[in-house]
C-alpha positions as CSV (number, residue, x, y, z in Angstrom):
1,M,1.5,-4.5,-15.3
2,P,-1.5,-6.9,-15.4
3,F,-4.4,-6.3,-13.1
4,V,-7.0,-8.6,-11.5
5,I,-10.6,-7.9,-10.6
6,I,-11.9,-9.2,-7.3
7,A,-15.4,-8.3,-6.0
8,E,-15.7,-5.7,-8.8
9,A,-12.6,-3.9,-7.6
10,E,-9.5,-3.6,-9.8
11,Y,-6.0,-4.4,-8.4
12,I,-2.6,-4.1,-10.1
13,L,-0.5,-7.3,-10.0
14,E,2.8,-5.9,-8.9
15,T,5.0,-8.6,-10.2
16,P,8.3,-6.9,-9.3
17,K,7.3,-7.0,-5.7
18,L,6.3,-10.7,-5.9
19,A,9.7,-12.1,-4.8
20,A,9.8,-9.7,-1.8
21,A,6.6,-11.0,-0.1
22,P,7.3,-12.6,3.3
23,V,5.5,-15.9,3.7
24,P,3.3,-14.6,6.7
25,T,1.7,-12.0,4.3
26,L,0.4,-14.7,2.0
27,K,-3.0,-15.4,3.5
28,T,-5.9,-17.5,2.5
29,P,-6.7,-17.2,-1.2
30,I,-9.7,-14.9,-2.0
31,A,-10.1,-15.4,-5.7
32,L,-8.9,-17.5,-8.6
33,Q,-7.4,-15.8,-11.6
34,A,-6.9,-18.7,-13.9
35,T,-8.4,-16.9,-16.9
36,R,-5.5,-14.3,-16.6
37,Q,-2.8,-16.9,-16.4
38,F,-1.2,-16.1,-19.8
39,E,-1.0,-12.4,-18.9
40,M,0.5,-13.0,-15.5
41,T,3.0,-15.5,-16.9
42,G,4.1,-12.9,-19.4
43,A,4.7,-10.4,-16.6
44,L,6.7,-12.9,-14.6
45,D,8.8,-13.8,-17.7
46,L,9.5,-10.1,-18.2
47,L,10.5,-9.8,-14.5
48,F,12.8,-12.8,-14.3
49,Q,14.1,-13.2,-17.9
50,G,13.7,-9.7,-19.5
51,F,11.4,-10.8,-22.3
């Protein structure tokens, strides 16, 4: 799974849990991860399409 770095701490992007996040848990954005977009899109493609 891809990871992101925010304030020098590493976090795993748990794409399988993405669809299960209730709206109230989505708070104010804390960081932009545009440079990792390709990797995150690949993880989502694997999750939703299997490739």
